[in-house]
Backbone as a chain_set.jsonl record, in Angstrom:
{"seq": "MATEPDLLILDEPTRGIDVGAKAEIQRLMLEMCENGMSIIFISSELDEIIRCSNRIIVMRDGKKAGELNGENCTQADIMRMIAGEKAGECA", "coords": {"N": [[97.192, 97.48, 93.129], [95.901, 97.886, 90.685], [93.386, 98.903, 91.146], [93.666, 101.513, 91.471], [94.103, 103.047, 94.027], [93.443, 105.887, 96.357], [94.787, 105.986, 98.699], [97.596, 104.324, 100.158], [98.696, 101.834, 102.355], [101.655, 100.953, 103.599], [103.534, 98.525, 105.37], [106.527, 98.094, 106.658], [107.787, 97.678, 104.121], [110.217, 97.165, 102.775], [111.697, 95.502, 104.445], [114.007, 92.996, 104.994], [114.726, 92.594, 102.247], [116.886, 92.667, 99.44], [119.405, 95.284, 98.562], [119.072, 96.326, 95.896], [116.329, 95.741, 95.266], [115.111, 97.035, 97.433], [115.766, 99.92, 96.781], [114.289, 100.074, 94.438], [111.535, 99.727, 95.287], [111.399, 102.064, 96.903], [111.708, 103.934, 95.049], [109.437, 103.595, 93.484], [107.463, 104.101, 95.388], [107.853, 106.939, 95.772], [107.415, 107.891, 93.225], [104.707, 107.222, 92.95], [103.626, 108.888, 94.885], [104.273, 111.318, 93.702], [102.431, 111.353, 91.606], [100.18, 111.79, 92.901], [99.135, 110.021, 94.867], [98.528, 109.118, 98.208], [100.529, 107.917, 100.724], [100.948, 105.889, 103.499], [103.492, 105.099, 105.337], [105.146, 102.706, 107.063], [107.972, 102.036, 109.029], [110.95, 100.81, 110.493], [113.45, 101.646, 109.94], [115.135, 104.492, 110.211], [116.707, 106.139, 108.383], [115.551, 105.451, 105.963], [112.966, 106.38, 106.398], [113.362, 109.117, 106.557], [114.372, 109.72, 104.003], [112.232, 109.001, 102.305], [110.05, 110.376, 103.035], [107.699, 113.169, 103.497], [106.352, 114.077, 105.649], [106.494, 113.188, 108.891], [105.328, 111.059, 111.4], [105.757, 110.346, 114.797], [105.516, 107.531, 116.705], [104.823, 106.526, 120.113], [104.481, 104.27, 122.453], [101.851, 103.591, 121.618], [100.723, 105.963, 120.994], [100.56, 109.255, 119.484], [103.643, 110.739, 119.394], [104.801, 112.92, 118.343], [105.298, 115.189, 115.56], [107.061, 115.646, 112.465], [108.144, 117.869, 109.901], [109.236, 118.36, 106.642], [112.298, 118.287, 104.647], [114.728, 118.416, 106.026], [114.807, 117.155, 108.366], [116.363, 115.176, 110.911], [117.902, 111.904, 112.087], [118.474, 112.264, 114.609], [116.49, 114.108, 115.511], [114.277, 112.474, 115.207], [114.782, 110.458, 117.037], [114.912, 111.911, 119.583], [112.199, 112.407, 119.792], [111.158, 109.821, 120.047], [112.261, 109.255, 122.466], [111.037, 110.905, 124.062], [111.509, 113.455, 124.216], [111.31, 116.904, 123.207], [111.709, 117.566, 119.762], [113.707, 119.563, 117.644], [112.684, 122.212, 115.349], [112.016, 121.268, 112.113], [112.631, 122.295, 108.871]], "CA": [[97.454, 98.802, 92.334], [94.917, 97.787, 89.595], [92.085, 99.711, 91.483], [94.125, 102.979, 91.666], [93.746, 103.615, 95.449], [93.953, 107.228, 96.724], [95.806, 105.84, 99.912], [98.234, 103.054, 100.253], [99.43, 101.649, 103.669], [102.866, 99.991, 103.524], [104.114, 98.304, 106.751], [107.864, 97.544, 106.501], [107.792, 97.106, 102.671], [111.464, 96.893, 102.29], [112.388, 94.747, 105.374], [114.546, 91.727, 104.618], [115.097, 92.378, 100.889], [118.209, 93.108, 98.942], [119.535, 96.652, 98.34], [118.453, 96.752, 94.652], [114.867, 95.73, 95.499], [114.743, 98.186, 98.145], [115.79, 101.096, 95.941], [113.176, 100.074, 93.381], [110.373, 100.028, 96.014], [111.476, 103.292, 97.433], [111.519, 104.746, 93.752], [108.045, 103.487, 93.073], [106.696, 104.856, 96.288], [108.126, 108.295, 95.445], [106.813, 108.016, 91.945], [103.156, 107.291, 93.223], [103.367, 110.179, 95.56], [104.298, 112.432, 92.77], [101.209, 111.124, 90.878], [98.939, 112.103, 93.685], [98.696, 108.978, 95.827], [98.971, 109.371, 99.617], [101.131, 106.634, 101.387], [101.343, 105.787, 104.906], [104.717, 104.171, 105.338], [105.688, 102.324, 108.46], [109.245, 101.547, 108.896], [111.854, 101.032, 111.697], [114.66, 102.311, 109.366], [115.154, 105.886, 110.222], [117.326, 106.651, 107.306], [114.51, 105.231, 104.929], [111.934, 107.277, 106.666], [113.711, 110.524, 106.208], [114.596, 109.769, 102.612], [110.953, 108.833, 101.608], [108.811, 111.028, 103.713], [107.587, 114.656, 103.636], [105.907, 114.274, 107.032], [106.938, 111.946, 109.762], [104.716, 111.013, 112.659], [106.534, 109.491, 115.538], [104.424, 106.979, 117.755], [105.472, 105.993, 121.233], [103.535, 103.549, 123.561], [100.671, 103.567, 120.859], [100.191, 107.276, 120.877], [101.48, 110.185, 118.735], [104.629, 111.401, 120.248], [105.117, 114.207, 117.622], [105.215, 115.188, 114.064], [108.073, 116.417, 111.978], [107.863, 118.14, 108.544], [110.383, 118.821, 105.867], [113.259, 117.392, 104.303], [115.865, 118.659, 106.853], [114.855, 116.412, 109.608], [117.368, 114.163, 111.083], [117.659, 110.893, 112.719], [118.459, 112.805, 115.975], [115.171, 114.685, 115.785], [113.297, 111.429, 115.492], [115.251, 109.856, 118.25], [114.515, 112.748, 120.715], [110.819, 112.235, 120.0], [111.071, 108.473, 120.631], [112.783, 109.289, 123.931], [110.069, 111.687, 124.781], [111.934, 114.868, 124.232], [110.815, 117.798, 122.066], [112.518, 117.732, 118.74], [113.829, 120.773, 117.02], [111.821, 122.297, 114.224], [112.628, 120.834, 110.714], [112.143, 123.123, 107.877]], "C": [[96.448, 98.989, 91.129], [93.705, 98.771, 89.767], [92.53, 101.1, 91.556], [93.785, 103.575, 92.918], [94.299, 105.071, 95.658], [95.051, 107.044, 97.855], [96.263, 104.403, 99.907], [98.999, 102.88, 101.716], [100.493, 100.584, 103.473], [103.415, 99.814, 105.0], [105.426, 97.416, 106.509], [108.068, 97.0, 105.118], [109.12, 96.728, 102.206], [112.397, 96.009, 103.356], [112.771, 93.242, 104.855], [114.738, 91.478, 103.065], [116.402, 92.967, 100.472], [118.195, 94.611, 98.636], [118.833, 97.209, 97.074], [116.932, 96.74, 94.649], [114.407, 96.841, 96.271], [114.712, 99.631, 97.514], [114.704, 101.194, 95.037], [111.831, 100.245, 94.122], [110.295, 101.483, 96.49], [111.171, 104.35, 96.152], [109.988, 104.679, 93.457], [107.224, 104.161, 94.106], [106.757, 106.356, 96.142], [107.366, 108.711, 94.147], [105.2, 108.026, 92.179], [102.815, 108.369, 93.92], [103.188, 111.357, 94.612], [103.009, 112.412, 91.871], [100.053, 111.283, 91.568], [98.479, 111.126, 94.659], [99.325, 109.415, 97.125], [99.469, 107.968, 100.124], [101.455, 106.768, 102.757], [102.365, 104.729, 104.936], [105.222, 103.98, 106.672], [106.898, 101.69, 108.261], [110.029, 101.816, 110.173], [113.207, 101.585, 111.183], [114.638, 103.794, 109.323], [115.689, 106.636, 108.933], [116.307, 106.596, 106.105], [113.36, 106.13, 105.163], [112.146, 108.716, 106.213], [113.787, 110.643, 104.587], [113.232, 109.765, 101.765], [109.858, 109.599, 102.129], [108.797, 112.589, 103.521], [107.037, 115.117, 104.88], [106.09, 113.073, 107.695], [106.057, 112.063, 111.064], [105.31, 109.95, 113.434], [105.521, 108.919, 116.663], [105.338, 106.434, 118.777], [104.414, 105.539, 122.216], [102.019, 103.75, 122.909], [99.961, 104.947, 120.779], [101.103, 108.114, 120.088], [102.283, 110.946, 119.63], [105.009, 112.815, 119.656], [105.168, 114.008, 116.195], [106.242, 116.112, 113.56], [107.742, 116.654, 110.537], [109.074, 118.72, 107.825], [111.434, 117.849, 105.642], [114.658, 117.592, 105.128], [115.85, 117.998, 108.106], [115.9, 115.401, 109.698], [116.982, 113.015, 111.864], [117.618, 111.333, 114.346], [117.131, 113.397, 116.4], [114.136, 113.557, 116.14], [113.628, 110.732, 116.829], [114.856, 110.589, 119.59], [112.956, 112.494, 120.912], [110.417, 110.877, 120.492], [111.32, 108.493, 122.112], [111.833, 110.113, 124.713], [110.489, 113.173, 124.913], [111.484, 115.631, 123.019], [111.865, 117.956, 121.098], [112.649, 119.235, 118.257], [112.993, 120.917, 115.765], [112.621, 122.02, 112.911], [111.882, 121.793, 109.682], [112.032, 122.367, 106.47]], "O": [[96.212, 100.103, 90.66], [93.133, 99.331, 88.832], [91.631, 101.924, 91.722], [93.161, 104.636, 92.894], [95.396, 105.423, 95.226], [96.031, 107.783, 97.947], [95.512, 103.449, 99.702], [99.799, 103.722, 102.125], [100.181, 99.424, 103.205], [103.697, 100.775, 105.716], [105.372, 96.222, 106.214], [108.522, 95.861, 105.0], [109.187, 95.968, 101.24], [113.601, 95.835, 103.17], [111.941, 92.462, 104.39], [114.889, 90.336, 102.631], [116.956, 93.767, 101.226], [117.119, 95.184, 98.462], [118.171, 98.247, 97.068], [116.31, 97.641, 94.085], [113.465, 97.545, 95.906], [113.772, 100.402, 97.705], [114.177, 102.287, 94.826], [110.985, 100.93, 93.548], [109.213, 102.071, 96.476], [110.516, 105.385, 96.277], [109.373, 105.715, 93.206], [106.26, 104.812, 93.703], [105.742, 107.009, 96.383], [106.769, 109.785, 94.073], [104.511, 108.847, 91.573], [101.731, 108.895, 93.668], [102.268, 112.174, 94.649], [102.587, 113.483, 91.437], [98.969, 111.0, 91.056], [97.447, 111.371, 95.285], [100.422, 109.969, 97.184], [98.79, 106.964, 99.908], [102.175, 107.679, 103.165], [102.107, 103.577, 104.588], [105.669, 104.902, 107.354], [106.981, 100.822, 107.392], [109.851, 102.832, 110.845], [114.037, 101.962, 112.009], [114.097, 104.324, 108.353], [115.124, 107.646, 108.513], [116.208, 107.553, 105.336], [112.789, 106.631, 104.194], [111.3, 109.385, 105.619], [113.287, 111.603, 104.0], [113.119, 110.404, 100.719], [108.739, 109.448, 101.639], [109.86, 113.197, 103.399], [107.146, 116.287, 105.246], [105.871, 111.993, 107.146], [106.084, 113.1, 111.726], [105.427, 108.812, 112.979], [104.844, 109.65, 117.385], [106.433, 105.951, 118.487], [103.595, 106.309, 122.718], [101.081, 104.046, 123.65], [98.76, 105.037, 120.527], [102.289, 107.805, 119.977], [101.814, 111.685, 120.495], [105.455, 113.72, 120.362], [105.1, 112.904, 115.656], [106.378, 117.226, 114.064], [107.122, 115.786, 109.923], [109.834, 119.499, 108.401], [111.526, 116.788, 106.26], [115.628, 116.898, 104.823], [116.757, 118.192, 108.915], [116.305, 114.813, 108.695], [115.848, 112.995, 112.342], [116.857, 110.816, 115.164], [116.697, 113.202, 117.535], [113.338, 113.615, 117.076], [112.732, 110.477, 117.633], [114.515, 109.94, 120.58], [112.483, 112.385, 122.043], [109.462, 110.747, 121.258], [110.652, 107.814, 122.891], [111.819, 110.031, 125.941], [109.882, 113.973, 125.624], [111.301, 115.069, 121.939], [112.924, 118.452, 121.48], [111.741, 120.035, 118.482], [112.615, 119.917, 115.155], [113.734, 122.505, 112.704], [110.667, 121.987, 109.725], [111.614, 122.966, 105.479]]}, "num_chains": 1, "name": "protein.A"}
């Protein structure tokens, strides 16, 4: 963080840690985004993805299965894309 990067890639940054540390990492991620940093956030926890993302790219078999935008996306939307179905529009 000392180099102040424009882009940060985080792969499962909250996996295997306690609830308090997880909340702190999520708070820091959102704060960095508010300050102009872009973050690619990779996670298998759907609720965490929805809570911390403004755009979600769903990958399946190494390829982009779809993209969701907005705060109103649901786990069901993501699961439909994972299953290969077209998800509803998120606003």
